[in-house]
C-alpha positions as CSV (number, residue, x, y, z in Angstrom):
1,X,3.3,88.5,23.7
2,X,5.2,85.2,23.0
3,X,4.6,85.7,19.3
4,X,6.1,89.2,19.4
5,X,9.2,88.0,21.2
6,X,9.7,85.2,18.7
7,X,9.3,87.8,15.9
8,X,11.8,90.1,17.5
9,X,14.3,87.2,17.7
10,X,13.9,86.3,14.1
11,X,14.4,90.0,13.1
12,X,17.6,90.0,15.2
13,X,18.8,86.9,13.4
14,X,18.2,88.6,10.1
15,X,20.1,91.7,11.1
16,X,23.0,89.7,12.5
17,X,23.3,87.8,9.3
18,X,24.4,91.0,7.6
19,X,28.2,91.0,7.9
20,X,29.3,93.3,5.1
21,X,29.2,92.2,1.5
22,X,28.5,88.5,0.9
23,X,31.3,86.6,-0.8
24,X,30.6,86.3,-4.5
25,X,31.4,83.4,-6.8
26,X,31.7,79.8,-5.8
27,X,33.9,78.2,-3.3
28,X,33.2,74.6,-4.4
29,X,34.4,73.5,-7.8
30,X,35.0,69.9,-8.9
31,X,38.6,68.8,-8.4
32,X,40.0,65.4,-9.6
33,X,42.3,65.2,-6.6
34,X,39.6,65.9,-4.0
35,X,36.5,64.4,-5.6
36,X,37.4,61.4,-7.7
37,X,39.2,59.2,-5.2
38,X,36.9,57.4,-2.8
39,X,37.7,54.1,-1.1
40,X,35.1,51.3,-0.9
41,X,34.6,50.7,2.8
42,X,31.9,48.0,3.2
43,X,33.1,44.8,1.5
44,X,35.6,43.8,4.3
45,X,33.8,45.6,7.1
46,X,33.9,44.1,10.6
47,X,32.4,45.2,13.9
48,X,35.8,46.5,15.0
49,X,36.4,48.4,11.7
50,X,32.8,49.9,12.0
51,X,33.4,51.1,15.5
52,X,36.6,52.8,14.3
53,X,35.0,54.5,11.3
54,X,32.1,55.8,13.4
55,X,34.6,57.2,16.0
56,X,36.5,59.0,13.2
57,X,33.4,60.9,12.2
58,X,32.8,62.0,15.8
59,X,36.4,63.1,16.1
60,X,36.1,65.3,13.0
61,X,36.7,63.1,9.9
62,X,33.2,63.6,8.6
63,X,34.0,62.6,5.0
64,X,35.0,59.0,5.7
65,X,32.1,58.3,8.0
66,X,29.5,60.0,5.7
67,X,31.0,58.0,2.8
68,X,30.3,54.8,4.8
69,X,26.7,55.8,5.4
70,X,26.1,56.6,1.7
71,X,27.7,53.3,0.7
72,X,25.4,51.4,3.0
73,X,22.3,52.9,1.4
74,X,23.7,52.1,-2.1
75,X,24.2,48.4,-1.3
76,X,21.0,47.6,0.7
77,X,17.6,47.7,-1.1
78,X,15.5,47.8,2.0
79,X,17.6,50.5,3.6
80,X,17.4,52.6,0.4
81,X,13.7,52.1,0.2
82,X,12.9,53.2,3.8
83,X,15.4,56.1,3.6
84,X,13.7,57.3,0.4
85,X,10.3,56.9,1.9
86,X,11.3,59.1,4.9
87,X,12.9,61.8,2.8
88,X,10.2,61.8,0.0
89,X,7.6,62.3,2.7
90,X,9.2,65.8,3.0
91,X,10.5,66.7,-0.4
92,X,7.4,65.6,-2.4
93,X,5.4,68.3,-0.7
94,X,5.1,71.8,-2.3
95,X,6.3,74.7,-0.2
96,X,5.0,78.2,0.4
97,X,6.4,81.4,1.8
98,X,4.1,82.7,4.5
99,X,4.2,86.4,5.4
100,X,4.9,87.2,9.0
101,X,1.8,89.5,8.8
102,X,-0.4,86.4,9.4
103,X,0.9,86.1,13.0
104,X,0.8,89.9,13.7
105,X,-1.7,91.4,16.0
106,X,-4.7,93.4,14.7
107,X,-3.8,97.0,14.0
108,X,-0.1,96.3,13.3
109,X,1.5,97.6,10.0
110,X,1.7,94.5,7.9
111,X,2.9,96.2,4.7
112,X,6.7,95.6,5.3
113,X,6.1,92.0,6.3
114,X,4.1,91.4,3.1
115,X,6.8,93.2,1.0
116,X,9.5,91.0,2.5
117,X,7.5,87.8,1.9
118,X,6.9,88.9,-1.7
119,X,10.6,89.5,-2.3
120,X,11.6,86.2,-0.8
121,X,8.9,84.4,-2.7
122,X,10.0,85.9,-6.0
123,X,13.7,85.3,-5.3
124,X,13.3,81.6,-4.4
125,X,11.2,81.0,-7.6
126,X,14.1,82.2,-9.7
127,X,16.9,80.7,-7.5
128,X,18.8,78.2,-9.7
129,X,19.2,74.7,-8.1
130,X,16.8,75.2,-5.2
131,X,14.8,72.0,-5.7
132,X,17.9,69.9,-6.1
133,X,19.5,71.5,-3.1
134,X,16.4,70.9,-0.9
135,X,16.6,67.2,-1.8
136,X,20.2,67.3,-0.9
137,X,19.5,68.9,2.5
138,X,16.8,66.3,3.1
139,X,19.7,63.8,2.8
140,X,20.7,64.9,6.3
141,X,17.9,62.8,7.6
142,X,19.9,59.8,8.6
143,X,23.6,61.0,8.8
144,X,22.4,64.3,10.5
145,X,24.4,66.6,8.2
146,X,24.2,68.1,4.7
147,X,25.7,71.4,3.4
148,X,24.9,73.6,0.5
149,X,26.6,76.8,-0.9
150,X,24.8,80.0,-1.9
151,X,26.1,82.0,-4.8
152,X,25.6,85.7,-4.3
153,X,25.7,88.5,-6.8
154,X,25.0,92.1,-6.0
155,X,23.7,91.2,-2.5
156,X,21.2,88.7,-4.0
157,X,21.3,84.9,-4.2
158,X,21.4,83.7,-7.8
159,X,22.1,80.0,-7.2
160,X,22.4,77.4,-4.5
161,X,23.9,74.0,-4.9
162,X,25.0,70.9,-2.8
163,X,28.4,70.4,-1.3
164,X,29.5,66.7,-1.6
165,X,30.1,65.0,1.7
166,X,33.7,64.2,0.6
167,X,34.5,67.9,1.2
168,X,33.3,68.1,4.8
169,X,35.5,68.0,7.9
170,X,35.9,69.5,11.4
171,X,38.7,70.6,13.6
172,X,37.2,70.0,17.0
173,X,40.3,71.2,18.8
174,X,39.6,74.7,17.5
175,X,35.8,74.9,17.1
176,X,32.6,72.9,16.4
177,X,32.2,74.5,12.9
178,X,31.8,72.3,9.9
179,X,34.5,73.1,7.4
180,X,34.7,72.8,3.6
181,X,37.9,71.3,2.1
182,X,39.1,73.3,-0.9
183,X,42.1,73.0,-3.3
184,X,43.7,76.0,-1.5
185,X,42.7,75.0,2.1
186,X,43.1,71.3,2.8
187,X,42.2,71.9,6.5
188,X,38.9,73.4,5.4
189,X,37.3,76.8,5.5
190,X,34.4,77.4,7.9
191,X,31.0,76.7,6.5
192,X,29.5,79.9,7.9
193,X,26.4,82.0,7.0
194,X,25.7,83.7,4.7
195,X,27.8,81.7,2.3
196,X,26.8,78.2,3.4
197,X,23.7,76.4,4.6
198,X,24.5,73.7,7.1
199,X,21.5,71.5,7.9
200,X,21.8,69.5,11.1
201,X,18.2,68.2,11.9
202,X,19.1,67.0,15.4
203,X,21.2,69.9,16.7
204,X,24.0,68.8,19.1
205,X,27.2,70.2,20.4
206,X,30.4,68.9,18.8
207,X,30.3,66.7,15.7
208,X,26.8,66.4,14.1
209,X,27.5,62.7,13.7
210,X,27.2,62.3,17.5
211,X,23.4,62.0,17.1
212,X,23.0,60.2,13.9
213,X,20.3,57.8,12.9
214,X,22.8,56.3,10.4
215,X,25.0,55.2,13.2
216,X,22.3,53.1,14.7
217,X,21.5,51.8,11.3
218,X,25.2,50.8,10.6
219,X,25.2,48.1,13.3
220,X,22.0,46.6,11.9
221,X,23.3,46.9,8.4
222,X,26.5,45.0,9.2
223,X,24.6,42.3,11.1
224,X,22.4,41.8,8.0
225,X,25.4,41.8,5.7
226,X,27.2,39.1,7.6
227,X,24.0,37.0,7.9
228,X,23.5,37.2,4.2
229,X,27.0,36.1,3.6
230,X,26.6,33.1,5.9
231,X,23.3,32.2,4.4
232,X,24.8,32.3,0.9
233,X,27.5,29.9,2.0
234,X,24.9,27.7,3.6
235,X,22.8,27.6,0.4
236,X,25.9,26.7,-1.6
237,X,26.6,23.5,0.3
238,X,23.0,22.8,1.5
239,X,22.1,19.2,0.5
240,X,25.4,18.4,-1.0
241,X,27.0,15.0,0.0
242,X,30.1,15.3,2.1
243,X,33.1,13.4,0.6
244,X,35.0,11.4,3.2
245,X,38.3,9.7,2.5
246,X,39.9,7.1,4.8
247,X,43.5,6.2,4.9
248,X,45.4,3.4,6.7
249,X,47.2,4.2,10.0
250,X,50.5,3.5,8.2
251,X,49.8,5.9,5.4
252,X,52.7,8.3,4.6
253,X,52.4,12.1,4.3
254,X,52.6,11.7,0.5
255,X,49.7,9.2,0.5
256,X,47.6,11.6,2.6
257,X,48.4,14.4,0.2
258,X,47.4,12.2,-2.7
259,X,44.1,11.3,-1.0
260,X,43.3,15.0,-0.3
261,X,44.0,15.8,-4.0
262,X,41.6,13.1,-5.0
263,X,38.8,14.4,-2.8
264,X,39.3,17.9,-4.3
265,X,39.2,16.3,-7.8
266,X,35.9,14.6,-7.1
267,X,34.4,17.9,-6.2
268,X,35.3,19.6,-9.5
269,X,35.4,16.9,-12.1
270,X,33.3,14.2,-10.3
271,X,35.9,11.4,-10.9
272,X,39.1,10.1,-9.4
273,X,41.5,7.2,-9.7
274,X,42.3,5.6,-6.4
275,X,44.4,2.7,-5.1
276,X,42.8,-0.5,-3.9
277,X,43.5,0.3,-0.3
278,X,41.7,3.7,-0.3
279,X,38.1,4.0,0.9
280,X,35.6,6.7,0.1
281,X,32.3,7.6,1.7
282,X,29.6,10.1,0.6
283,X,27.6,11.2,3.7
284,X,24.3,12.8,2.6
285,X,23.3,16.0,4.4
286,X,20.2,15.8,6.5
287,X,20.0,19.6,7.3
288,X,16.8,21.2,6.3
289,X,16.3,24.3,8.5
290,X,17.0,27.8,7.2
291,X,15.0,29.6,9.9
292,X,17.9,31.1,11.9
293,X,19.2,33.1,8.8
294,X,15.7,34.2,7.7
295,X,14.7,35.2,11.2
296,X,17.8,37.3,11.6
297,X,17.3,39.1,8.3
298,X,13.6,39.7,9.0
299,X,14.7,41.2,12.4
300,X,17.2,43.5,10.7
301,X,14.6,44.6,8.2
302,X,12.0,45.3,10.9
303,X,14.5,47.3,12.9
304,X,15.5,49.4,9.8
305,X,11.8,50.3,9.2
306,X,11.2,51.1,12.9
307,X,14.3,53.4,13.0
308,X,13.5,55.4,9.8
309,X,9.7,55.3,9.7
310,X,8.7,54.9,13.4
311,X,7.1,51.5,12.7
312,X,7.4,48.4,10.6
313,X,3.8,47.8,9.6
314,X,3.9,50.7,7.1
315,X,6.2,48.6,5.0
316,X,5.4,45.0,6.0
317,X,1.9,44.1,7.2
318,X,1.4,40.9,5.2
319,X,0.2,38.1,7.4
320,X,-0.4,40.3,10.4
321,X,-3.7,40.0,12.1
322,X,-5.5,43.3,11.8
323,X,-2.7,44.5,9.6
324,X,-4.7,47.2,7.8
325,X,-5.9,48.9,11.0
326,X,-2.4,48.6,12.5
327,X,-0.8,50.1,9.5
328,X,-3.2,53.1,9.8
329,X,-1.9,53.7,13.3
330,X,1.7,53.4,12.1
331,X,1.0,55.9,9.3
332,X,0.0,58.4,12.0
333,X,3.3,57.9,13.8
334,X,5.1,58.5,10.5
335,X,3.2,61.7,10.0
336,X,4.5,62.9,13.4
337,X,8.1,62.1,12.2
338,X,7.4,63.9,8.9
339,X,6.1,67.0,10.7
340,X,9.3,67.1,12.7
341,X,11.4,66.9,9.5
342,X,9.3,69.7,8.1
343,X,9.9,71.9,11.2
344,X,13.7,71.2,11.1
345,X,13.9,72.1,7.4
346,X,11.9,75.3,7.9
347,X,14.2,76.4,10.7
348,X,17.3,75.8,8.6
349,X,16.0,77.5,5.5
350,X,14.6,80.4,7.5
351,X,17.8,81.2,9.5
352,X,20.4,80.4,6.9
353,X,18.8,81.4,3.6
354,X,15.8,83.7,4.1
355,X,17.3,85.7,7.0
356,X,20.5,86.8,5.0
357,X,18.4,87.5,2.0
358,X,16.1,89.9,3.9
359,X,19.0,91.4,5.8
360,X,20.9,92.3,2.6
361,X,17.7,93.5,0.9
362,X,16.7,95.7,3.8
363,X,19.9,96.7,5.5
364,X,19.6,98.3,8.9
365,X,15.9,97.7,9.2
366,X,14.0,95.4,11.6
367,X,12.3,93.2,9.1
368,X,9.7,90.6,10.0
369,X,10.8,87.4,8.4
370,X,8.5,85.2,6.4
371,X,8.4,81.5,7.0
372,X,9.4,78.7,4.6
373,X,6.7,76.0,5.1
374,X,5.8,72.7,3.4
375,X,2.1,72.3,2.5
376,X,0.9,69.2,4.1
377,X,-1.8,67.2,2.3
378,X,-5.3,67.6,3.7
379,X,-7.7,64.8,3.6
380,X,-11.2,66.1,3.0
381,X,-14.4,64.1,3.5
382,X,-16.6,65.7,0.8
383,X,-19.8,64.2,2.1
384,X,-19.2,65.6,5.6
385,X,-18.3,68.9,4.1
386,X,-21.5,69.0,2.1
387,X,-23.6,68.2,5.3
388,X,-21.7,70.9,7.2
389,X,-22.5,73.5,4.5
390,X,-26.1,72.4,4.5
391,X,-26.3,72.8,8.3
392,X,-24.6,76.2,8.2
393,X,-27.0,77.4,5.6
394,X,-29.9,76.1,7.6
395,X,-28.6,78.0,10.7
396,X,-28.3,81.2,8.7
397,X,-24.5,81.2,8.7
398,X,-23.1,83.2,5.8
399,X,-20.6,80.9,3.9
400,X,-18.3,82.5,1.3
401,X,-18.9,80.8,-2.1
402,X,-15.2,80.6,-2.9
403,X,-14.5,78.7,0.3
404,X,-17.4,76.3,-0.3
405,X,-16.2,75.5,-3.8
406,X,-12.7,74.9,-2.5
407,X,-13.8,72.6,0.4
408,X,-16.0,70.6,-2.0
409,X,-13.4,70.3,-4.6
410,X,-15.6,71.9,-7.3
411,X,-14.3,74.5,-9.7
412,X,-16.2,77.8,-9.7
413,X,-18.3,78.1,-12.9
414,X,-17.2,80.7,-15.5
415,X,-19.5,82.9,-17.5
416,X,-21.2,80.8,-20.2
417,X,-20.7,77.4,-18.5
418,X,-23.5,75.0,-18.4
419,X,-24.3,74.3,-14.7
420,X,-26.5,71.8,-12.9
421,X,-29.8,73.1,-11.7
422,X,-30.0,73.6,-7.9
423,X,-31.7,70.7,-6.0
424,X,-31.9,69.3,-2.6
425,X,-28.6,67.5,-2.6
426,X,-29.2,65.6,0.6
427,X,-32.6,64.1,-0.6
428,X,-31.2,63.4,-4.0
429,X,-28.3,61.5,-2.5
430,X,-30.6,59.4,-0.4
431,X,-33.0,58.7,-3.2
432,X,-30.4,57.9,-5.8
433,X,-30.1,54.2,-6.5
434,X,-33.0,53.2,-4.1
435,X,-35.3,50.8,-5.9
436,X,-38.0,51.1,-3.2
437,X,-38.1,54.8,-3.7
438,X,-38.2,54.5,-7.5
439,X,-41.1,52.0,-7.2
440,X,-43.0,54.4,-4.9
441,X,-42.5,57.2,-7.4
442,X,-43.9,55.1,-10.2
């Protein structure tokens, strides 16, 4: 019964998506005044400035805050690596369109469901820019927002393409809709279905940036940036002798200035001409420790991996006792996060792309919607599968040959192919390479 209610809800969503004729043509077009001017935000960033930029995004200025998050990823190799690892865990998987008939009860008419799935499957295969746009939507993992535009023609989608984050804004005093800035509408037009796809992985009320992984990352990123800057200064002067000049108590201001100029000159040209009453000392540095900087940077890197991947050992297990076993556990956690990303993507594509497609194709009809689903890799133990098939045959269980070939990873032989003669695979596997057995046979 729950399945039928869910199906009815999805049909309702498809029908509600039909609001007259979909707007044709493109809303977004590159514009030099809107798309070419972007400020660099990170070089002089402080904790106070960062707090202000994050608040701007929550108040509706999405473009500025999203530009900050994108810039952080461009300037930090570790952050870029873990962000790509998280997103590629989703986008590297193939996808399939699953007919709603698979979840229907026995006896139900599944013809319409299969027809709708076939139409969606064929349309998506020919949809220009789909793969690129899916990668763009996966970019919402982190900032929690990505938008794409669908180009319609004669009630069918012919292309889909990303909307740059520079064009996004909100007017929270009026609504919580994401808006698209255009040449004609600087306040932004609503990014509404069926024209736009708005992917917000962690759905919240108000600004999508309220619940953003990139916000938590920003504080770690700035801490790491400042630590690197301080470490660079430390490395520049580490081990260098300190020049000390001494002047008489009766020295004039002019004499003190001359002495200061001499000290600077020694630092650049390594020589100076001084009066007889001037004294110099070179105090050798005895500092040797760099642990505070390195420890802080390692902490920032660990926190980055934990935030994006659910654990650090997936990216850094060197020197850890039991590192391999621990990394296997961390991989399982990352799989859980990946599964959540898959679910969020499936919901967005289903509601904002597939539902309008089906509603325009079958107007006025309650159509069961197919599901957009990523195909997760399956690890198959071939030896266990072979033992299972052997046990099933011994118990008289009828096993379809096509399924058996698929599970064992063996292609079905074609007519005229040379094939191996049937044998007792289990006995042959035990005997193979056993010197004692070979000797007994001789």
